[in-house]
C-alpha positions in Angstrom: -29.7 29.6 -3.6 -26.5 27.9 -4.7 -26.6 26.7 -8.3 -26.3 22.8 -8.3 -23.6 22.8 -11.0 -21.5 25.3 -9.2 -21.7 23.2 -6.0 -20.5 20.1 -7.8 -17.7 21.9 -9.5 -16.6 23.4 -6.2 -16.6 20.0 -4.5 -14.5 18.5 -7.3 -12.0 21.4 -7.3 -11.6 21.4 -3.5 -11.2 17.8 -2.3 -8.1 18.3 0.0 -7.1 21.9 0.5 -10.5 22.9 1.8 -10.5 20.2 4.6 -10.5 21.0 8.3 -8.6 19.1 11.0 -10.3 15.8 11.7 -12.3 15.8 8.5 -12.8 12.6 6.4 -13.8 13.4 2.8 -14.6 11.3 -0.2 -12.4 12.2 -3.2 -12.0 10.8 -6.7 -9.3 8.3 -5.4 -10.4 7.4 -1.9 -11.1 8.6 1.7 -9.0 11.7 2.5 -8.2 11.8 6.2 -7.1 15.1 7.7 -5.1 14.0 10.7 -4.5 17.6 11.9 -0.7 18.3 12.3 0.1 14.8 11.1 -1.1 15.7 7.5 -3.7 14.3 5.1 -3.7 10.6 4.2 -5.8 8.9 1.5 -7.2 5.4 1.9 -8.0 4.1 -1.5 -11.4 2.7 -2.5 -11.4 -1.1 -2.4 -10.3 -3.3 -5.2 -11.9 -6.7 -6.0 -9.3 -9.5 -5.9 -8.7 -13.1 -6.9 -5.6 -15.1 -6.0 -4.0 -14.5 -9.4 -4.0 -10.8 -10.3 -3.6 -7.3 -8.9 -7.4 -6.7 -8.6 -10.2 -4.9 -10.3 -9.9 -1.2 -9.5 -13.0 1.0 -9.1 -14.2 3.1 -12.1 -16.9 5.7 -12.8 -16.7 7.1 -9.3 -19.5 9.5 -8.5 -19.5 11.3 -5.2 -22.7 12.8 -3.7 -22.8 16.6 -3.6 -23.1 16.6 0.2 -20.2 14.1 0.6 -22.3 11.5 2.4 -21.7 8.7 -0.1 -20.4 7.5 -3.4 -21.1 4.9 -6.1 -18.6 3.2 -8.4 -18.4 0.2 -10.8 -15.9 -2.5 -11.6 -15.1 -4.0 -15.0 -16.4 -6.5 -16.3 -19.0 -6.3 -13.5 -19.4 -5.2 -10.0 -21.0 -2.2 -8.2 -20.2 -0.5 -4.9 -22.3 1.9 -2.9 -20.6 3.7 0.0 -22.8 5.5 2.5 -22.1 7.5 5.7 -24.1 6.3 8.6 -25.6 8.2 11.6 -22.8 7.0 13.9 -20.1 8.3 11.5 -19.2 4.9 10.1 -19.1 4.1 6.4 -21.0 1.2 4.9 -19.9 -0.6 1.7 -22.5 -2.5 -0.3 -21.1 -4.6 -3.1 -23.3 -6.2 -5.8 -22.8 -8.0 -9.1 -19.4 -9.2 -8.0 -17.7 -11.1 -10.8 -17.5 -14.9 -10.4 -13.7 -15.0 -10.1 -13.5 -12.6 -7.2 -13.1 -14.0 -3.7 -12.0 -10.9 -1.6 -11.6 -7.2 -1.6 -8.9 -5.0 -0.3 -8.2 -1.4 0.9 -4.8 0.2 0.8 -3.4 3.3 2.5 0.1 4.5 1.6 2.5 6.3 3.9 5.5 8.2 2.5 9.0 7.6 3.9 8.8 11.0 5.6 7.0 9.3 8.5 10.4 8.0 9.6 11.9 11.4 10.1 8.7 12.7 11.6 8.7 10.1 14.3 5.4 8.6 13.4 4.1 5.5 15.1 1.5 2.8 14.5 -0.4 0.1 16.4 -3.1 -2.5 16.1 -5.8 -3.1 18.7 -4.5 -0.7 21.3 -1.1 -2.4 21.5 1.9 -0.2 22.3 2.7 2.0 19.4 5.8 1.2 17.3 7.9 3.5 15.1 8.2 3.1 11.3 11.6 1.6 10.9 14.5 3.3 9.2 16.0 -0.1 8.0 14.4 -1.6 4.9 12.3 -4.7 5.3 11.7 -4.6 9.0 8.0 -4.1 8.7 6.0 -7.0 7.3 3.4 -7.5 10.0 0.2 -9.4 9.2 -2.5 -9.7 11.8 -5.8 -11.6 11.6 -9.1 -9.8 12.1 -7.9 -6.7 14.0 -10.5 -4.3 15.4 -8.5 -1.1 14.9 -5.4 0.6 13.5 -3.9 3.8 14.9 -1.5 6.1 13.1 0.2 8.7 15.5 2.5 11.6 14.9 3.1 13.5 18.1 -0.3 14.5 19.5 -2.0 14.1 16.1 -3.1 11.1 14.0 -6.1 9.0 12.9 -7.9 5.8 13.8 -9.5 3.1 11.6 -12.1 0.9 13.3 -13.0 -2.3 11.5 -16.6 -2.9 12.4 -17.6 -6.2 10.7 -15.6 -8.9 12.4 -15.4 -11.3 9.5 -12.1 -13.0 9.0 -9.7 -10.3 7.6 -6.0 -9.9 7.1 -4.4 -6.5 7.7 -0.8 -5.9 6.9 1.6 -3.0 7.3 4.2 -3.5 4.7 7.5 -1.9 3.8 7.4 -1.6 0.0 11.1 -0.6 -0.2 11.7 -4.3 -0.5 10.0 -4.1 -3.9 11.8 -0.9 -4.9 9.0 1.4 -4.0 9.5 4.3 -1.7 6.6 4.0 0.7 4.9 1.9 3.4 1.4 0.7 3.0 -1.5 -0.5 5.1 -3.4 -3.3 3.4 -6.8 -4.5 4.7 -8.2 -7.6 3.0 -11.5 -9.3 3.6 -12.1 -12.8 2.3 -15.6 -13.7 1.2 -17.3 -16.5 3.3 -15.4 -19.8 2.7 -13.0 -17.9 0.4 -15.6 -18.4 -2.3 -17.4 -16.1 -4.7 -20.5 -14.3 -3.5 -22.5 -11.9 -5.7 -23.2 -9.5 -2.9 -21.6 -8.5 0.4 -21.6 -5.7 3.0 -18.9 -4.2 5.2 -18.4 -1.2 7.5 -15.5 0.8 8.7 -15.1 3.9 10.9 -12.5 6.5 10.0 -11.6 9.2 12.6 -9.2 12.0 11.9 -8.1 11.9 15.6 -6.5 9.6 18.1 -8.5 7.4 20.5 -9.3 9.1 23.8 -7.0 8.3 26.6 -8.5 6.1 29.2 -9.8 7.9 32.3 -7.4 7.1 35.2 -8.9 5.2 38.1 -9.6 7.4 41.2 -7.0 7.2 43.9 -8.2 5.3 47.0 -9.4 7.5 49.8 -6.9 8.2 52.5 -8.4 7.6 55.9 -8.4 10.6 58.2 -6.6 9.9 61.5 
């Protein structure tokens, strides 16, 4: 029988390099997505925001030994429980949200190497676009998307936003701020853009690309 302490130490020591293609793992900083040949990308755990600051970042992050969930807190108050569901999605249950918080946000950075690697991105099944070489060309904000796809060759990953509350999702070029990376930001406003003490949300993260649609069968050719 594996000793529980050894199992925990192994999980903490092996968050990324022990992953397999297509895996999604909880790490001390966020969701690590192994997109096969496209590499490993980390979507950070959500911050609680108000209109006037950079947000409350999660603290005291505890990951379940089997990787099926995590708990974390926010200061001065706020708790988040993340749980993996039977369909592979991840649920987020926020409680004790501070009175001055009116939204939460995920962020997912991409290094500038995606330009040379020919990576592409798209929202809601639209035609994929390349990451631009010219600074400042990407500043796309879309309201309430259902999905985001990152693609590099035949590899990549898919984010599916399950709860269709009003959200803003933006792919930004942070070079305009002197930072050498792109970032995908996903922001959910609380109902009425007002404080609520408790809220739930869900997202699905696949370390693979959407399946190509099945082509329609060719019409039968009459025999003459």
